[in-house]
Structure formats: C-alpha cells, structure tokens
C-alpha positions as CSV (number, residue, x, y, z in Angstrom):
1,M,-223.6,-39.0,19.7
2,F,-222.0,-40.1,16.4
3,Y,-218.6,-38.6,17.3
4,R,-217.4,-41.2,19.8
5,E,-214.3,-43.4,20.0
6,A,-215.9,-46.0,22.2
7,G,-214.9,-49.5,21.0
8,Q,-212.0,-48.2,19.0
9,F,-208.9,-49.9,20.5
10,K,-205.3,-49.1,19.6
11,T,-202.9,-52.0,19.7
12,S,-199.7,-50.4,18.4
13,Y,-197.7,-47.3,18.8
14,K,-198.4,-46.5,15.1
15,Q,-202.1,-46.5,15.7
16,D,-201.8,-44.4,18.9
17,S,-199.7,-41.7,17.1
18,A,-201.8,-41.5,14.0
19,I,-202.7,-38.1,12.7
20,F,-206.4,-39.1,12.6
21,P,-206.8,-41.7,15.4
22,I,-210.6,-41.6,15.4
23,L,-212.4,-43.5,12.7
24,Q,-214.9,-40.7,12.3
25,D,-212.1,-38.3,11.4
26,R,-210.8,-40.6,8.7
27,I,-214.2,-41.0,7.3
28,A,-214.7,-37.3,7.2
29,I,-211.4,-36.8,5.4
30,Y,-212.4,-39.3,2.7
31,F,-215.8,-37.6,2.4
32,Y,-214.1,-34.2,2.0
33,L,-211.8,-35.6,-0.7
34,F,-214.7,-37.2,-2.5
35,V,-216.6,-33.9,-2.5
36,A,-213.5,-32.0,-3.6
37,F,-212.4,-34.3,-6.4
38,I,-215.8,-35.6,-7.7
39,V,-218.8,-33.5,-6.6
40,I,-217.4,-29.9,-7.1
41,P,-215.9,-30.5,-10.6
42,V,-219.1,-32.1,-11.8
43,F,-221.7,-29.8,-10.4
44,G,-219.7,-26.5,-9.9
45,S,-220.1,-23.7,-12.4
46,D,-217.1,-22.0,-14.0
47,F,-217.7,-18.9,-11.9
48,F,-217.7,-21.0,-8.7
49,L,-214.5,-22.7,-9.7
50,N,-212.6,-19.7,-11.0
51,S,-213.7,-17.1,-8.5
52,M,-214.0,-19.2,-5.3
53,M,-212.4,-22.6,-5.2
54,I,-209.2,-22.1,-7.2
55,P,-208.2,-18.9,-5.3
56,F,-209.3,-20.4,-2.0
57,L,-207.0,-23.5,-2.6
58,I,-204.1,-21.3,-3.7
59,F,-204.3,-18.9,-0.7
60,A,-204.8,-21.9,1.6
61,L,-201.5,-23.3,0.3
62,A,-199.7,-20.0,0.8
63,S,-201.2,-19.9,4.4
64,I,-199.7,-23.3,5.0
65,G,-196.3,-22.0,3.9
66,L,-196.5,-19.0,6.3
67,N,-197.8,-21.2,9.1
68,V,-194.8,-23.5,8.8
69,L,-192.6,-20.5,9.4
70,T,-194.7,-18.4,11.9
71,G,-197.0,-21.0,13.5
72,Y,-194.7,-23.9,13.9
73,T,-191.2,-22.2,14.1
74,G,-192.1,-18.9,15.6
75,Q,-190.4,-16.8,12.9
76,I,-192.6,-13.9,11.9
77,S,-192.5,-13.0,8.2
78,L,-194.0,-10.3,6.0
79,G,-192.4,-11.5,2.8
80,T,-194.8,-14.2,1.7
81,G,-196.1,-12.2,-1.2
82,A,-192.6,-11.7,-2.6
83,F,-191.7,-15.4,-2.3
84,M,-194.9,-16.2,-4.2
85,G,-193.6,-13.8,-6.9
86,V,-190.3,-15.6,-7.0
87,G,-192.1,-18.9,-7.7
88,A,-194.3,-17.3,-10.4
89,Y,-191.5,-15.5,-12.2
90,A,-189.3,-18.6,-12.0
91,C,-192.0,-20.8,-13.4
92,Y,-192.5,-18.3,-16.2
93,K,-188.8,-18.4,-17.1
94,L,-188.7,-22.2,-16.9
95,T,-191.6,-22.5,-19.4
96,T,-189.8,-20.2,-21.7
97,I,-186.5,-22.1,-21.5
98,F,-188.1,-25.6,-21.5
99,P,-191.2,-25.2,-23.5
100,D,-191.8,-28.9,-24.0
101,T,-191.5,-29.9,-20.3
102,N,-194.6,-30.7,-18.3
103,V,-195.8,-27.4,-16.8
104,I,-197.0,-29.1,-13.6
105,F,-193.4,-30.4,-13.0
106,L,-192.1,-26.9,-13.7
107,V,-194.5,-25.4,-11.1
108,L,-193.1,-27.8,-8.5
109,V,-189.5,-27.0,-9.6
110,S,-190.1,-23.2,-9.4
111,G,-190.6,-23.6,-5.7
112,L,-187.0,-24.5,-5.3
113,F,-185.9,-21.0,-6.5
114,A,-188.2,-19.5,-3.9
115,A,-186.7,-21.8,-1.3
116,G,-183.2,-20.7,-2.2
117,V,-184.2,-17.0,-1.9
118,G,-186.1,-17.6,1.3
119,M,-183.0,-19.2,2.9
120,I,-180.9,-16.2,1.9
121,F,-183.3,-13.8,3.6
122,G,-183.7,-16.2,6.5
123,L,-180.1,-16.0,7.5
124,P,-180.7,-12.9,9.7
125,S,-183.0,-15.1,11.8
126,L,-180.0,-16.7,13.3
127,R,-179.1,-13.5,15.1
128,I,-182.3,-11.5,15.4
129,K,-185.9,-12.3,16.2
130,G,-189.3,-10.6,16.8
131,F,-189.8,-7.2,15.4
132,Y,-186.4,-7.0,13.9
133,L,-187.0,-10.1,11.9
134,V,-190.3,-8.6,10.7
135,V,-188.4,-5.6,9.4
136,T,-185.9,-7.9,7.6
137,T,-188.6,-9.9,5.8
138,L,-190.4,-6.7,5.0
139,A,-187.1,-5.5,3.4
140,A,-187.0,-8.7,1.4
141,Q,-190.6,-8.0,0.2
142,F,-189.6,-4.5,-1.1
143,F,-186.3,-5.7,-2.6
144,L,-188.0,-8.5,-4.5
145,E,-190.8,-6.2,-5.7
146,W,-188.1,-3.8,-7.0
147,A,-186.3,-6.8,-8.8
148,F,-189.6,-7.9,-10.5
149,I,-189.9,-4.4,-12.0
150,R,-186.3,-3.4,-12.7
151,I,-185.0,-6.7,-14.2
152,P,-186.6,-7.0,-17.7
153,W,-185.1,-10.5,-18.2
154,L,-187.6,-11.8,-15.6
155,Y,-190.6,-10.9,-17.8
156,N,-188.8,-11.6,-21.1
157,Y,-188.6,-7.8,-21.9
158,N,-192.3,-7.5,-22.4
159,D,-193.4,-3.9,-23.0
160,S,-196.2,-4.2,-20.5
161,G,-193.9,-5.6,-17.8
162,A,-196.3,-8.4,-17.1
163,I,-195.8,-12.2,-17.3
164,E,-198.3,-13.9,-19.6
165,V,-199.1,-17.6,-19.2
166,P,-198.5,-19.7,-22.4
167,Q,-200.8,-22.5,-23.5
168,R,-199.5,-25.8,-22.3
169,E,-200.7,-29.4,-22.1
170,A,-200.1,-32.0,-19.4
171,F,-201.1,-35.7,-19.5
172,G,-203.1,-35.0,-22.7
173,F,-205.1,-32.2,-21.3
174,L,-204.8,-28.4,-21.8
175,V,-204.0,-27.1,-18.3
176,T,-202.9,-23.5,-18.9
177,G,-203.8,-20.7,-21.2
178,P,-207.2,-19.1,-22.0
179,S,-208.5,-22.3,-23.6
180,A,-208.0,-24.5,-20.5
181,T,-211.2,-25.4,-18.8
182,A,-211.9,-24.4,-15.2
183,E,-212.5,-28.0,-14.2
184,V,-209.0,-29.1,-15.4
185,R,-207.2,-26.2,-13.7
186,Y,-209.2,-26.8,-10.5
187,L,-208.2,-30.5,-10.4
188,V,-204.6,-29.7,-11.0
189,V,-204.5,-27.1,-8.2
190,L,-206.5,-29.4,-5.9
191,S,-204.1,-32.3,-6.5
192,L,-201.0,-30.2,-5.8
193,V,-202.5,-28.7,-2.7
194,V,-203.5,-32.1,-1.3
195,L,-200.0,-33.5,-2.1
196,I,-198.1,-30.7,-0.5
197,T,-200.4,-30.6,2.5
198,W,-199.8,-34.3,3.0
199,V,-196.0,-33.9,2.8
200,V,-196.0,-30.9,5.2
201,S,-198.2,-32.9,7.7
202,N,-195.6,-35.7,7.7
203,L,-192.8,-33.2,8.1
204,I,-194.5,-31.6,11.1
205,H,-195.2,-34.9,12.8
206,G,-191.6,-36.1,12.3
207,R,-188.2,-35.1,13.6
208,I,-188.0,-31.9,11.5
209,G,-191.3,-30.6,12.7
210,R,-190.5,-31.3,16.3
211,S,-187.2,-29.4,15.9
212,W,-189.2,-26.4,14.5
213,M,-191.6,-26.4,17.5
214,M,-188.7,-26.7,19.9
215,I,-187.2,-23.6,18.4
216,R,-190.6,-21.8,18.6
217,D,-191.2,-22.7,22.2
218,M,-187.6,-21.9,23.5
219,D,-184.7,-21.7,21.2
220,I,-182.0,-21.7,23.9
221,A,-183.4,-24.8,25.6
222,A,-183.7,-26.5,22.2
223,E,-180.0,-25.8,21.4
224,L,-179.0,-27.2,24.8
225,I,-180.7,-30.5,24.0
226,G,-179.0,-30.8,20.6
227,I,-181.2,-29.0,18.2
228,R,-179.1,-26.8,15.8
229,P,-180.9,-23.5,15.2
230,L,-179.0,-23.0,11.9
231,Y,-180.6,-26.1,10.4
232,A,-184.0,-25.7,12.0
233,K,-184.6,-22.1,11.1
234,L,-183.2,-22.3,7.6
235,S,-185.1,-25.5,6.9
236,A,-188.3,-23.7,8.0
237,F,-187.5,-20.7,5.8
238,A,-186.8,-23.1,2.9
239,V,-190.0,-25.2,3.3
240,S,-192.1,-22.1,3.8
241,S,-190.7,-20.3,0.8
242,Y,-191.0,-23.4,-1.3
243,I,-194.7,-23.7,-0.6
244,A,-195.2,-20.0,-1.2
245,G,-193.3,-20.2,-4.5
246,V,-195.5,-23.1,-5.7
247,A,-198.6,-21.1,-4.6
248,G,-197.4,-18.1,-6.5
249,A,-196.8,-20.2,-9.7
250,L,-200.3,-21.8,-9.3
251,M,-201.9,-18.3,-8.8
252,V,-200.5,-17.0,-12.1
253,F,-200.6,-20.1,-14.3
254,F,-203.9,-21.7,-13.1
255,W,-205.9,-18.7,-11.9
256,L,-204.9,-15.2,-13.2
257,G,-203.4,-16.1,-16.5
258,A,-201.2,-13.0,-16.4
259,A,-199.7,-11.0,-13.6
260,E,-197.8,-7.8,-12.9
261,V,-195.7,-7.0,-9.8
262,E,-198.8,-5.7,-8.0
263,S,-200.0,-9.3,-7.7
264,F,-197.2,-10.0,-5.2
265,D,-197.1,-6.7,-3.2
266,V,-197.1,-6.3,0.5
267,N,-200.9,-6.3,0.7
268,H,-200.9,-10.0,-0.2
269,S,-198.3,-10.7,2.5
270,F,-200.7,-9.1,5.0
271,L,-203.7,-10.9,3.6
272,I,-202.0,-14.3,4.0
273,L,-200.9,-13.3,7.5
274,F,-204.5,-12.4,8.4
275,M,-205.6,-15.9,7.1
276,V,-203.1,-17.5,9.4
277,I,-204.1,-15.5,12.4
278,L,-207.8,-16.1,11.9
279,G,-207.4,-19.7,11.0
280,G,-205.0,-20.5,13.8
281,L,-201.2,-20.5,14.3
282,G,-199.7,-23.9,14.2
283,S,-202.6,-25.6,12.5
284,L,-202.9,-27.0,8.9
285,V,-206.7,-27.1,9.2
286,G,-206.6,-23.5,10.4
287,S,-204.8,-22.5,7.2
288,F,-207.7,-23.8,5.2
289,M,-210.3,-22.2,7.5
290,G,-208.6,-18.8,7.5
291,A,-208.2,-18.8,3.7
292,A,-211.9,-19.8,3.3
293,F,-213.1,-17.2,5.7
294,I,-211.0,-14.3,4.3
295,W,-211.6,-15.1,0.7
296,M,-215.3,-16.1,0.9
297,L,-216.4,-13.3,3.2
298,P,-216.1,-10.5,0.6
299,I,-218.0,-12.6,-1.9
300,V,-220.8,-13.2,0.6
301,I,-220.9,-9.5,1.6
302,R,-221.1,-8.5,-2.1
303,A,-224.0,-11.0,-2.6
304,V,-226.1,-9.7,0.3
305,P,-227.2,-6.4,-1.4
306,K,-228.2,-8.3,-4.5
307,I,-230.2,-10.9,-2.5
308,T,-231.9,-8.3,-0.2
309,G,-232.4,-5.6,-2.8
310,L,-230.4,-3.0,-0.9
311,D,-228.6,-0.3,-2.9
312,I,-225.0,-0.4,-1.6
313,N,-222.1,0.6,-3.8
314,A,-219.0,-1.5,-4.2
315,S,-216.7,0.8,-2.1
316,T,-219.1,0.6,0.9
317,V,-219.1,-3.2,0.7
318,E,-215.3,-3.2,0.6
319,Q,-215.1,-1.0,3.7
320,I,-217.6,-3.2,5.5
321,N,-215.4,-6.2,4.7
322,F,-212.3,-4.4,6.1
323,M,-214.2,-3.5,9.3
324,I,-215.4,-7.1,9.8
325,V,-212.0,-8.7,9.2
326,G,-210.2,-6.1,11.4
327,A,-212.7,-6.7,14.2
328,L,-212.4,-10.4,14.0
329,I,-208.6,-10.3,14.1
330,I,-208.7,-8.2,17.3
331,F,-211.3,-10.6,18.7
332,F,-209.3,-13.7,18.0
333,L,-206.1,-12.2,19.3
334,I,-207.8,-11.3,22.6
335,I,-210.3,-14.2,23.1
336,E,-208.8,-17.1,21.2
337,P,-205.3,-16.6,19.9
338,H,-205.3,-20.0,18.2
339,G,-208.1,-19.0,15.9
340,L,-210.8,-21.0,14.2
341,A,-208.9,-24.2,14.4
342,R,-208.9,-24.1,18.2
343,L,-212.7,-23.4,18.3
344,W,-213.2,-26.4,16.0
345,A,-211.0,-28.6,18.3
346,I,-213.0,-27.5,21.3
347,A,-216.3,-28.4,19.6
348,K,-215.0,-31.8,18.6
349,Q,-213.8,-32.5,22.2
350,K,-217.2,-31.5,23.5
351,L,-218.8,-33.9,21.1
352,R,-216.5,-36.7,22.3
353,I,-217.6,-36.5,25.9
354,W,-221.2,-35.3,25.5
355,P,-223.5,-35.2,27.5
356,F,-220.9,-35.0,30.3
357,P,-219.5,-31.6,31.3
358,Y,-216.4,-30.3,29.7
C-alpha cells in the first residue's frame, strides 16, 4: 500500500518526536494547504465560500479553542459562545477607537480581551470541577449575554442594538464590509486559522500542553510532581478563550457583516460542544472533522430534496438534521468516545500494517 513508512529512518530525537513523522502525512498536509489556498479560491463560487468554507473554518477554530479546555485540560465549558461574543464586541470597539489600524491585527488583539474574561470566569475551576464547573461557565454565558444587551457602549449606542462591520482595508485589499470579495475574506480567515492551529499544535506538544494533559488525567498526581494547577488551568482558560474570541471576531467581521446578541447565545456554545464531541476530544484534526460534519450536514440534507425532487418543507429538514446529529452524538459517546479523529487514526494504522491483521 502507499501508506507505509518502510525505508523511512529516524536519526535524531527531533525526527522521532515530529508531529508528522511519516512522509506521506507531510505530503498530505502540503496537498491540503495547496487545495485550500489555491484551488478553492480560484474555482470556488461565492456561495461555496460564504456559506460553507468561511463558517466551517470559523467554527473549526472555535472548536479548537474548546478542545484546548475540554479535550486537553479536562475542564468542561458551556460559555464558548459568550467568549466569542467578547472577541467580536472587543474588535468592534477597537475598530471604532483605532479606525486606521489594520483590522486583521485588531482581530488578533481582540482575543486578548476574551482571554482576560475567560481567566476571570476560570478562577472557580481551582476549587470545583465537573458538573459544578459546567454551571459556572453557563452562568458566564448568561451574564455576558446580559452585558451585550444592557451596556449600550459596547455597540456604540446603536438603536438596533447590533454591531455593524465597517469597511476596512488591509495590505491594499478591501477585507471587511459589503464590498469585500468572498475570496479575500476566505483567504484572511484561512490564514489566521492555519496560523493559530500551528501555534496551538506547538503548545500542545510542548511543556504547557503536557501540563494541561496531566491536569486532565489526574490533577492531584500532577500537583504532586510539580505541576501548579493555578497556572495550568488558568492558562488553558486563557488560550481557549483567546481562540474563541478571535473566532467570534472573524465570524462577525469576515462572515456575517453584522450581529446581535443572539449570534453568541447558548445554542452556539452547545453547537461547538457537539462539534468537539463528534470530532474527538483532545484532537486538533477532530476539531476540523467535527466542524465540517456539523456544518456541512444540514446543507447536504437541504440539498437532497432538490436533487431527488421530494417535496419536504424546511422545518422537516431541520428536524431530520437534529435527529441525525443527536443519534450520532449518542453513538460516538457509547461506541467511540474519541470521535471521528479516532476512527481516522484506526484507519491509518490499518493501512500502515496491511495486509497483516490489526
């Protein structure tokens, strides 16, 4: 088979501990990046970019943020939607205060505000865990939703209560506003998602990531061997909230164009949690798989009646989607708790030793 590592020798510790030790994996990554950066912008339609690729990348980034906290650190959260809102409102205020600053830079800076808020609401994790921590993060979700509505300064006292994206340029291209092309917005979102994914991957495979996983596996034992729960848990909340904040800013500025508080409600927190569960806890690849599955599935279901000629109304399609997603969540929780990423890893392992039994 083509997926074999025969003849690939590792002569250093760096090569042995590489994230992609097999040549075929590295070639596949380069191929995916080539398709994402070159093929899709050239051949993809505006509908495909606006309705499928841009939201998929944004939700994949938000799933990575939640996976850092839940999958790698073991701290369950239901406040991801609210932290996305913090990033979006922070970016909106920054563009108002600094109108001449590069909007891409402001998107990255807005995540710092979400990180600060996430650390504040992450403080209870030092004393409580499990269901009680879920309730705490859910309280953060409702409190921040209340703040987005009741503090007019956040949305510049607009009568509609919504934040509207101004038209901004970056590197000589129009990147936000109604006149910005789908290709430019897609490339900006893709570049930031790839950059943040690369940074998070290095964090996970380094000392910080190992401390997160130690806290997840057994926090008492981790503390006994020198891991400080204060730094480990708060750093996980900070990184997770930062990524969610950047994802929220990208969602408003490069996809929706305008947003109200409903764009960051608890339903989005559950949606991202479902993406992490289906994709796989503790897996960056699983975050992309879960986001692709959850976001693309309703679009495919809506397209089936048109292709087959069946007369199915929109509400029925929506209910079918809920039934399928719910059944799959139960299936993965029982059969394969590590989600689609684990199934993909098993398939690759079988290919590596085929035709011998696994």
